MARNUFI-225255 format. One record per residue (C-alpha): residue number from 1; residue in three letters; x, y, z. Coordinates in steps of 0.05 Angstrom, whole numbers. Layout:
N
PT, NUM, ALA, X, Y, Z
...
***
This chain:
514
PT, 1, MET, 0, 0, 0
PT, 2, THR, 27, 68, -18
PT, 3, LEU, 34, 123, 33
PT, 4, LYS, 19, 195, 16
PT, 5, HIS, 20, 254, 65
PT, 6, THR, -47, 283, 48
PT, 7, GLY, -87, 235, 91
PT, 8, ARG, -126, 214, 29
PT, 9, LEU, -131, 145, 0
PT, 10, SER, -101, 132, -67
PT, 11, ARG, -146, 109, -124
PT, 12, ARG, -118, 38, -118
PT, 13, GLU, -131, 37, -43
PT, 14, MET, -202, 62, -52
PT, 15, LEU, -217, 9, -103
PT, 16, ARG, -188, -44, -58
PT, 17, ALA, -229, -19, 1
PT, 18, LEU, -294, -18, -40
PT, 19, SER, -281, -89, -65
PT, 20, LEU, -273, -113, 6
PT, 21, CYS, -336, -77, 26
PT, 22, ALA, -374, -111, -30
PT, 23, ALA, -348, -178, -5
PT, 24, GLY, -374, -163, 65
PT, 25, SER, -304, -156, 94
PT, 26, ALA, -299, -135, 167
PT, 27, THR, -231, -104, 154
PT, 28, LEU, -258, -43, 116
PT, 29, GLY, -254, 5, 175
PT, 30, PRO, -180, -7, 192
PT, 31, LEU, -163, -6, 118
PT, 32, LEU, -196, 62, 107
PT, 33, SER, -165, 95, 169
PT, 34, GLY, -122, 54, 214
PT, 35, CYS, -75, 26, 162
PT, 36, ARG, -58, 96, 137
PT, 37, GLU, -52, 125, 207
PT, 38, SER, -7, 68, 229
PT, 39, LEU, 44, 88, 177
PT, 40, GLN, 46, 162, 194
PT, 41, THR, 95, 195, 241
PT, 42, PRO, 66, 230, 302
PT, 43, GLU, 84, 297, 270
PT, 44, ALA, 47, 279, 206
PT, 45, LEU, -14, 258, 245
PT, 46, GLU, -14, 323, 283
PT, 47, LYS, -13, 362, 217
PT, 48, LEU, -75, 323, 196
PT, 49, GLY, -111, 345, 259
PT, 50, ARG, -97, 284, 302
PT, 51, LYS, -87, 302, 375
PT, 52, ARG, -23, 277, 407
PT, 53, ASP, -55, 257, 473
PT, 54, LEU, -1, 206, 489
PT, 55, LEU, 59, 234, 452
PT, 56, ASP, 98, 292, 481
PT, 57, GLY, 149, 298, 425
PT, 58, LYS, 206, 269, 466
PT, 59, PRO, 233, 199, 452
PT, 60, LYS, 219, 138, 493
PT, 61, PHE, 263, 77, 493
PT, 62, LEU, 254, 2, 489
PT, 63, ILE, 305, -50, 510
PT, 64, VAL, 286, -121, 490
PT, 65, ILE, 323, -176, 525
PT, 66, GLY, 314, -243, 491
PT, 67, ALA, 315, -297, 544
PT, 68, ALA, 333, -350, 493
PT, 69, GLY, 313, -421, 509
PT, 70, GLY, 252, -411, 552
PT, 71, ALA, 256, -371, 617
PT, 72, SER, 206, -402, 665
PT, 73, ILE, 164, -354, 706
PT, 74, VAL, 151, -410, 757
PT, 75, ASP, 225, -412, 771
PT, 76, SER, 226, -339, 788
PT, 77, PHE, 172, -290, 807
PT, 78, LEU, 113, -339, 809
PT, 79, ALA, 147, -398, 842
PT, 80, VAL, 104, -448, 881
PT, 81, ARG, 121, -477, 949
PT, 82, GLN, 112, -551, 961
PT, 83, SER, 65, -538, 1019
PT, 84, GLU, 18, -501, 972
PT, 85, CYS, 9, -557, 921
PT, 86, ALA, -33, -619, 929
PT, 87, ASN, 13, -657, 881
PT, 88, ALA, 79, -624, 899
PT, 89, GLY, 124, -684, 890
PT, 90, ALA, 105, -694, 817
PT, 91, LEU, 107, -621, 795
PT, 92, ASN, 159, -566, 793
PT, 93, THR, 150, -540, 863
PT, 94, PHE, 205, -518, 911
PT, 95, PRO, 220, -533, 983
PT, 96, ASP, 186, -478, 1022
PT, 97, ALA, 251, -447, 1045
PT, 98, GLN, 275, -435, 974
PT, 99, VAL, 214, -392, 955
PT, 100, GLN, 220, -325, 990
PT, 101, SER, 162, -277, 998
PT, 102, VAL, 173, -203, 988
PT, 103, ALA, 138, -158, 1037
PT, 104, GLY, 84, -116, 1005
PT, 105, SER, 91, -150, 938
PT, 106, PRO, 57, -206, 898
PT, 107, PHE, 126, -228, 873
PT, 108, ARG, 168, -284, 899
PT, 109, ALA, 242, -297, 895
PT, 110, VAL, 277, -364, 887
PT, 111, LYS, 341, -382, 924
PT, 112, TYR, 379, -440, 894
PT, 113, SER, 447, -472, 906
PT, 114, ASN, 482, -532, 876
PT, 115, SER, 554, -554, 867
PT, 116, ARG, 545, -564, 792
PT, 117, LEU, 504, -544, 732
PT, 118, GLY, 480, -609, 702
PT, 119, SER, 543, -645, 680
PT, 120, ILE, 584, -581, 682
PT, 121, PRO, 627, -578, 745
PT, 122, ILE, 612, -505, 763
PT, 123, PRO, 573, -482, 824
PT, 124, VAL, 506, -449, 819
PT, 125, ASP, 490, -404, 878
PT, 126, THR, 435, -353, 864
PT, 127, ASP, 385, -311, 902
PT, 128, GLN, 333, -267, 867
PT, 129, LEU, 310, -232, 930
PT, 130, ALA, 355, -171, 927
PT, 131, PHE, 333, -157, 855
PT, 132, VAL, 259, -162, 871
PT, 133, LYS, 264, -118, 932
PT, 134, LYS, 303, -66, 893
PT, 135, HIS, 260, -63, 831
PT, 136, MET, 191, -89, 849
PT, 137, ASN, 157, -21, 842
PT, 138, ASP, 178, -19, 769
PT, 139, MET, 162, -93, 755
PT, 140, LEU, 102, -123, 722
PT, 141, VAL, 92, -197, 707
PT, 142, ALA, 38, -215, 656
PT, 143, THR, 20, -288, 651
PT, 144, SER, 17, -317, 581
PT, 145, VAL, -1, -374, 536
PT, 146, GLY, 37, -377, 470
PT, 147, THR, 23, -412, 405
PT, 148, SER, 89, -446, 388
PT, 149, VAL, 143, -486, 423
PT, 150, ASN, 191, -478, 365
PT, 151, HIS, 247, -433, 388
PT, 152, ASN, 251, -386, 328
PT, 153, ILE, 177, -382, 316
PT, 154, ALA, 161, -370, 390
PT, 155, GLN, 216, -318, 396
PT, 156, LYS, 190, -278, 338
PT, 157, ARG, 118, -283, 363
PT, 158, SER, 140, -255, 430
PT, 159, LEU, 160, -192, 390
PT, 160, THR, 101, -188, 342
PT, 161, GLY, 45, -213, 387
PT, 162, ASN, 35, -267, 333
PT, 163, ALA, 28, -213, 279
PT, 164, ALA, -18, -171, 323
PT, 165, TRP, -5, -106, 285
PT, 166, ARG, 7, -119, 212
PT, 167, GLY, 65, -165, 230
PT, 168, ARG, 111, -110, 256
PT, 169, THR, 155, -123, 316
PT, 170, LEU, 153, -82, 380
PT, 171, GLN, 221, -54, 361
PT, 172, GLU, 196, -31, 294
PT, 173, ALA, 134, 0, 324
PT, 174, VAL, 177, 39, 374
PT, 175, ALA, 226, 60, 319
PT, 176, LEU, 168, 85, 276
PT, 177, GLN, 137, 124, 334
PT, 178, TRP, 198, 155, 366
PT, 179, GLY, 258, 143, 322
PT, 180, ALA, 249, 190, 263
PT, 181, SER, 307, 234, 285
PT, 182, MET, 353, 177, 302
PT, 183, PRO, 406, 152, 252
PT, 184, LEU, 396, 79, 272
PT, 185, PRO, 330, 76, 309
PT, 186, ASN, 328, 1, 316
PT, 187, VAL, 393, -37, 333
PT, 188, ASN, 388, -112, 341
PT, 189, MET, 440, -155, 375
PT, 190, GLY, 393, -213, 388
PT, 191, THR, 394, -285, 364
PT, 192, GLY, 346, -330, 326
PT, 193, GLY, 275, -304, 323
PT, 194, TYR, 294, -244, 366
PT, 195, SER, 337, -218, 309
PT, 196, GLU, 285, -225, 254
PT, 197, ARG, 248, -166, 223
PT, 198, GLY, 173, -164, 220
PT, 199, THR, 129, -174, 159
PT, 200, ASP, 101, -104, 151
PT, 201, GLY, 135, -85, 86
PT, 202, ASP, 104, -15, 85
PT, 203, LEU, 146, 9, 143
PT, 204, PRO, 204, 57, 127
PT, 205, LEU, 267, 17, 119
PT, 206, ALA, 300, 53, 177
PT, 207, CYS, 251, 19, 224
PT, 208, PHE, 280, -49, 211
PT, 209, GLY, 336, -73, 257
PT, 210, GLU, 409, -56, 244
PT, 211, THR, 447, -120, 260
PT, 212, VAL, 506, -116, 307
PT, 213, VAL, 547, -179, 316
PT, 214, ASN, 605, -156, 360
PT, 215, PRO, 584, -98, 406
PT, 216, SER, 656, -83, 428
PT, 217, LEU, 685, -77, 357
PT, 218, TRP, 626, -52, 318
PT, 219, PRO, 635, 22, 337
PT, 220, LEU, 704, 22, 305
PT, 221, GLY, 670, 15, 237
PT, 222, LEU, 627, 77, 244
PT, 223, ASP, 677, 123, 208
PT, 224, GLY, 703, 112, 138
PT, 225, SER, 774, 136, 151
PT, 226, ARG, 790, 148, 225
PT, 227, GLY, 832, 94, 256
PT, 228, ILE, 868, 80, 191
PT, 229, ALA, 942, 95, 193
PT, 230, ASN, 965, 148, 143
PT, 231, ALA, 894, 159, 117
PT, 232, PRO, 884, 219, 72
PT, 233, SER, 854, 283, 101
PT, 234, LYS, 779, 292, 108
PT, 235, ASP, 779, 342, 50
PT, 236, VAL, 812, 292, 4
PT, 237, ILE, 765, 237, 25
PT, 238, ALA, 705, 283, 14
PT, 239, LEU, 730, 299, -56
PT, 240, ALA, 741, 225, -72
PT, 241, ARG, 670, 208, -47
PT, 242, SER, 640, 264, -89
PT, 243, THR, 677, 240, -151
PT, 244, ARG, 656, 168, -137
PT, 245, ASN, 583, 187, -131
PT, 246, ALA, 585, 226, -196
PT, 247, LEU, 617, 169, -233
PT, 248, ASP, 568, 119, -204
PT, 249, GLU, 509, 160, -228
PT, 250, ARG, 537, 164, -299
PT, 251, SER, 557, 91, -304
PT, 252, ILE, 516, 42, -345
PT, 253, PHE, 495, 7, -282
PT, 254, GLY, 475, 72, -248
PT, 255, ARG, 433, 95, -308
PT, 256, THR, 401, 28, -318
PT, 257, PHE, 378, 20, -246
PT, 258, GLN, 370, 93, -226
PT, 259, ASP, 297, 81, -205
PT, 260, SER, 313, 19, -164
PT, 261, PRO, 290, 27, -91
PT, 262, ALA, 350, -14, -68
PT, 263, LEU, 399, 30, -105
PT, 264, LYS, 365, 93, -79
PT, 265, ARG, 370, 65, -9
PT, 266, TRP, 444, 50, -20
PT, 267, HIS, 457, 121, -44
PT, 268, GLU, 419, 149, 16
PT, 269, GLN, 459, 108, 65
PT, 270, ARG, 525, 128, 32
PT, 271, SER, 510, 201, 21
PT, 272, VAL, 467, 219, 81
PT, 273, GLN, 471, 166, 136
PT, 274, GLN, 546, 155, 134
PT, 275, PRO, 564, 229, 142
PT, 276, LYS, 512, 234, 197
PT, 277, LEU, 544, 176, 236
PT, 278, GLU, 613, 205, 226
PT, 279, GLY, 590, 274, 247
PT, 280, MET, 564, 247, 313
PT, 281, ASP, 634, 220, 329
PT, 282, LEU, 604, 152, 345
PT, 283, ILE, 671, 118, 334
PT, 284, THR, 690, 151, 400
PT, 285, ARG, 624, 158, 437
PT, 286, LEU, 605, 85, 429
PT, 287, ASN, 675, 56, 439
PT, 288, ILE, 678, 19, 505
PT, 289, LEU, 749, -5, 494
PT, 290, PRO, 803, 29, 535
PT, 291, ASN, 868, 56, 507
PT, 292, ALA, 912, 0, 532
PT, 293, PRO, 975, -9, 490
PT, 294, PRO, 1004, -53, 464
PT, 295, GLN, 941, -97, 462
PT, 296, ILE, 893, -40, 447
PT, 297, PRO, 933, 20, 422
PT, 298, LEU, 875, 68, 408
PT, 299, ALA, 917, 131, 413
PT, 300, GLN, 967, 105, 363
PT, 301, TYR, 912, 106, 311
PT, 302, GLY, 882, 172, 331
PT, 303, LEU, 825, 140, 370
PT, 304, ASP, 799, 147, 440
PT, 305, SER, 753, 112, 489
PT, 306, SER, 682, 136, 502
PT, 307, PRO, 674, 189, 556
PT, 308, ASP, 629, 137, 589
PT, 309, GLY, 679, 81, 579
PT, 310, ALA, 705, 77, 651
PT, 311, ARG, 637, 72, 684
PT, 312, LEU, 612, 22, 633
PT, 313, ARG, 673, -22, 642
PT, 314, ALA, 659, -18, 717
PT, 315, ALA, 586, -37, 707
PT, 316, PHE, 602, -92, 657
PT, 317, PRO, 673, -116, 672
PT, 318, ALA, 667, -176, 626
PT, 319, PHE, 642, -134, 567
PT, 320, PHE, 696, -159, 519
PT, 321, THR, 687, -234, 532
PT, 322, ASP, 614, -239, 554
PT, 323, PRO, 569, -221, 496
PT, 324, VAL, 510, -201, 541
PT, 325, GLU, 552, -152, 581
PT, 326, GLY, 581, -122, 517
PT, 327, GLN, 512, -116, 487
PT, 328, ALA, 483, -83, 550
PT, 329, ALA, 540, -32, 552
PT, 330, LEU, 529, -14, 479
PT, 331, ALA, 454, -11, 489
PT, 332, PHE, 463, 43, 542
PT, 333, LEU, 507, 85, 497
PT, 334, LEU, 461, 78, 437
PT, 335, LEU, 403, 106, 478
PT, 336, LYS, 444, 160, 514
PT, 337, TYR, 472, 189, 450
PT, 338, ARG, 405, 185, 414
PT, 339, VAL, 429, 137, 362
PT, 340, SER, 371, 89, 374
PT, 341, VAL, 305, 85, 410
PT, 342, SER, 302, 9, 409
PT, 343, VAL, 358, -40, 425
PT, 344, THR, 353, -116, 428
PT, 345, LEU, 403, -160, 464
PT, 346, GLY, 408, -227, 499
PT, 347, PRO, 446, -292, 505
PT, 348, ASP, 452, -341, 448
PT, 349, PHE, 459, -416, 450
PT, 350, ASN, 535, -416, 449
PT, 351, VAL, 581, -426, 508
PT, 352, ALA, 614, -362, 532
PT, 353, VAL, 678, -373, 572
PT, 354, GLY, 691, -325, 630
PT, 355, GLY, 658, -302, 694
PT, 356, PRO, 677, -322, 765
PT, 357, ASN, 661, -396, 751
PT, 358, GLY, 696, -401, 684
PT, 359, ILE, 632, -403, 643
PT, 360, ALA, 590, -341, 632
PT, 361, ASN, 538, -373, 587
PT, 362, PRO, 523, -448, 587
PT, 363, PRO, 507, -486, 523
PT, 364, LEU, 436, -472, 499
PT, 365, ALA, 424, -415, 549
PT, 366, PHE, 357, -427, 583
PT, 367, ASP, 347, -489, 541
PT, 368, ILE, 400, -525, 583
PT, 369, SER, 338, -538, 625
PT, 370, HIS, 329, -601, 582
PT, 371, ASN, 388, -629, 622
PT, 372, ASP, 383, -592, 688
PT, 373, HIS, 320, -552, 696
PT, 374, ARG, 330, -522, 765
PT, 375, GLY, 404, -506, 757
PT, 376, GLY, 396, -480, 686
PT, 377, GLN, 338, -434, 704
PT, 378, ALA, 373, -407, 766
PT, 379, PHE, 438, -394, 729
PT, 380, MET, 406, -360, 669
PT, 381, TRP, 357, -319, 710
PT, 382, ALA, 415, -292, 750
PT, 383, ARG, 451, -275, 685
PT, 384, ILE, 391, -237, 657
PT, 385, LEU, 374, -201, 722
PT, 386, GLY, 446, -181, 732
PT, 387, ALA, 448, -146, 665
PT, 388, VAL, 380, -114, 678
PT, 389, ASP, 402, -88, 746
PT, 390, SER, 465, -56, 718
PT, 391, LEU, 426, -24, 660
PT, 392, ILE, 374, 5, 706
PT, 393, GLY, 428, 34, 751
PT, 394, LEU, 461, 68, 691
PT, 395, LEU, 396, 94, 663
PT, 396, LYS, 374, 122, 731
PT, 397, SER, 440, 160, 737
PT, 398, GLU, 435, 190, 667
PT, 399, PRO, 395, 255, 661
PT, 400, PHE, 345, 258, 604
PT, 401, ASP, 314, 327, 612
PT, 402, ALA, 343, 377, 662
PT, 403, ALA, 280, 420, 658
PT, 404, THR, 234, 364, 681
PT, 405, GLY, 284, 325, 723
PT, 406, GLU, 272, 262, 683
PT, 407, SER, 325, 209, 679
PT, 408, MET, 335, 162, 621
PT, 409, TRP, 302, 107, 663
PT, 410, ASP, 238, 148, 668
PT, 411, ARG, 229, 140, 593
PT, 412, THR, 254, 69, 584
PT, 413, MET, 219, 1, 580
PT, 414, ILE, 256, -65, 590
PT, 415, TYR, 218, -124, 562
PT, 416, VAL, 245, -194, 578
PT, 417, ALA, 219, -234, 519
PT, 418, THR, 222, -309, 527
PT, 419, ASP, 208, -364, 476
PT, 420, PHE, 159, -402, 520
PT, 421, GLY, 155, -436, 588
PT, 422, ARG, 178, -504, 611
PT, 423, THR, 139, -567, 626
PT, 424, ARG, 119, -576, 699
PT, 425, PRO, 122, -651, 714
PT, 426, ARG, 184, -681, 747
PT, 427, PRO, 203, -750, 773
PT, 428, THR, 173, -757, 842
PT, 429, HIS, 210, -710, 891
PT, 430, ALA, 269, -704, 844
PT, 431, THR, 312, -642, 855
PT, 432, GLU, 351, -651, 791
PT, 433, PHE, 311, -664, 728
PT, 434, GLY, 301, -641, 657
PT, 435, SER, 242, -604, 626
PT, 436, GLY, 212, -594, 557
PT, 437, HIS, 178, -535, 522
PT, 438, ASP, 110, -511, 545
PT, 439, LEU, 63, -457, 519
PT, 440, ASN, 43, -435, 590
PT, 441, ASN, 87, -381, 621
PT, 442, GLY, 93, -306, 635
PT, 443, PHE, 132, -244, 614
PT, 444, LEU, 171, -194, 655
PT, 445, LEU, 166, -119, 642
PT, 446, LEU, 207, -67, 679
PT, 447, SER, 196, 8, 674
PT, 448, PRO, 170, 68, 712
PT, 449, MET, 116, 69, 658
PT, 450, VAL, 85, 2, 677
PT, 451, LYS, 37, -11, 734
PT, 452, GLY, 90, -33, 782
PT, 453, ASN, 90, -86, 836
PT, 454, THR, 36, -122, 795
PT, 455, VAL, 20, -192, 771
PT, 456, LEU, -31, -194, 715
PT, 457, GLY, -63, -262, 717
PT, 458, GLY, -44, -313, 769
PT, 459, MET, -19, -382, 787
PT, 460, ASP, -58, -446, 803
PT, 461, PRO, -14, -477, 856
PT, 462, ASN, -43, -547, 846
PT, 463, THR, -22, -549, 772
PT, 464, THR, 34, -496, 773
PT, 465, LEU, 2, -469, 709
PT, 466, THR, -11, -395, 702
PT, 467, TYR, -80, -368, 683
PT, 468, GLY, -101, -306, 645
PT, 469, PHE, -129, -237, 658
PT, 470, ASP, -170, -182, 626
PT, 471, ALA, -120, -137, 591
PT, 472, ARG, -164, -75, 600
PT, 473, THR, -184, -81, 673
PT, 474, GLY, -129, -126, 698
PT, 475, GLN, -180, -173, 731
PT, 476, ALA, -153, -243, 739
PT, 477, GLN, -190, -298, 702
PT, 478, PRO, -177, -365, 736
PT, 479, GLY, -183, -423, 688
PT, 480, LYS, -167, -380, 627
PT, 481, VAL, -110, -414, 589
PT, 482, THR, -122, -388, 518
PT, 483, SER, -68, -352, 479
PT, 484, ASN, -60, -278, 495
PT, 485, GLU, 0, -258, 452
PT, 486, PRO, -34, -195, 425
PT, 487, ASP, -48, -172, 497
PT, 488, ILE, 26, -175, 515
PT, 489, PHE, 45, -138, 451
PT, 490, SER, -7, -85, 463
PT, 491, GLY, 11, -80, 536
PT, 492, VAL, 84, -62, 522
PT, 493, LEU, 64, -6, 474
PT, 494, THR, 6, 18, 517
PT, 495, ALA, 50, 24, 578
PT, 496, MET, 100, 64, 537
PT, 497, GLY, 45, 112, 516
PT, 498, ALA, 48, 95, 442
PT, 499, ASP, -6, 120, 395
PT, 500, LEU, -43, 57, 375
PT, 501, GLY, -98, 90, 334
PT, 502, GLY, -120, 45, 278
PT, 503, SER, -78, -13, 301
PT, 504, GLY, -136, -58, 320
PT, 505, LEU, -98, -80, 382
PT, 506, PRO, -135, -100, 445
PT, 507, ASP, -143, -48, 500
PT, 508, ALA, -86, -64, 548
PT, 509, SER, -96, -8, 598
PT, 510, ALA, -81, -54, 656
PT, 511, PHE, -7, -51, 638
PT, 512, LYS, 0, 24, 644
PT, 513, ARG, 18, 61, 708
PT, 514, ALA, -39, 107, 728
***
């Protein structure tokens, strides 16, 4: 569908709408209004007379953390004690002492200790209590039922709400809404389905994720000449680029494909985006590496570490060897320097060597639960919550608007997106056991924008299965175990204050802080 800025339907769109109407289609209303509105920027909508009730013109930020492998909500904030379950020995329930209550909160915190992680001889000693106490007022857990137990499919559906809004991802929706002024509004360091783009082909190309593989080295590629020994001067490089562009346009290839959208995009990236990135000095601002010759001789090549480098290296000391720490550090810088409004990160299925125990990331991340459910969940939850805690601390300490006193954290949402849950049965009274994939689970959201200290839905202690809720009112609905992927998708955007006019998404007011 084409997009014009007059607010009027094109002739082709009108004919399509009328044909649907003749066929009795129920999609006529969204096609005539919502589809067009969903592609407009907030500024364009305002020019057309649309009130910006939820948008204040300042960016908001989304950090998606892909908990790859299946982070189980019943091994964290909705854990069940054995004394609460009529069939405790056969289900994933914990000894009462390992499930800690949090005063004034519906959340729980698991404490787990073992001398090994499955067959890996490293200790697992974790306690979620400090995290919950510290952040509970900015935490919301929404119970969920998914529609796939395939890793890649479920991961992507956790970002699209199972194509809830024309197939776009949460990151793309945020990039469209708040990222118009950002050079790379959507940066994606995720894995598998978390790294995939959505299926809404009408979005501006800038909304789709910019892939970053190595967060520590990627910033060094954000300038075409700096860091190269004996490189020509900027004036000479500018002249060479100008000559190259002129020759390209006059070449047979350039004349033949001058109307190609792909070639136009390439020219735009080369002529507009590249100078913008270089002008922002991102090769310095985003560079976490220290000047540490002879291993890292930045100064020798005319480079320097980020002004924030020291505090980020303190917050994420394993940034160079632990992918998640490196990604989290870069995520903070991308938001701070207004490069992006959405950043995706998270562990992959590969082993990462490092950390106090010698292994920072076990094989298969959360999916190591197939071999050791309790140990794998405890280890990986500690890994995710550690990164979240450090990110929140940095964002709280970073001013956003001196006039209003807002910090970066005041305008940031962290969404822990998991593939699915894990199966609940275990061998009778076993403390070490494996688990499979299960549709039943829950999602964690953290932000000053969510209704904090809240569980939407609930837990049946006799089955250890979560049940649903009304996304508008927040009322629990015991026995409801139908899929609610669109509710989660809508809840994230609703809490952030996104304009969802014409989206067709369910009302998810229960997610938003009053």
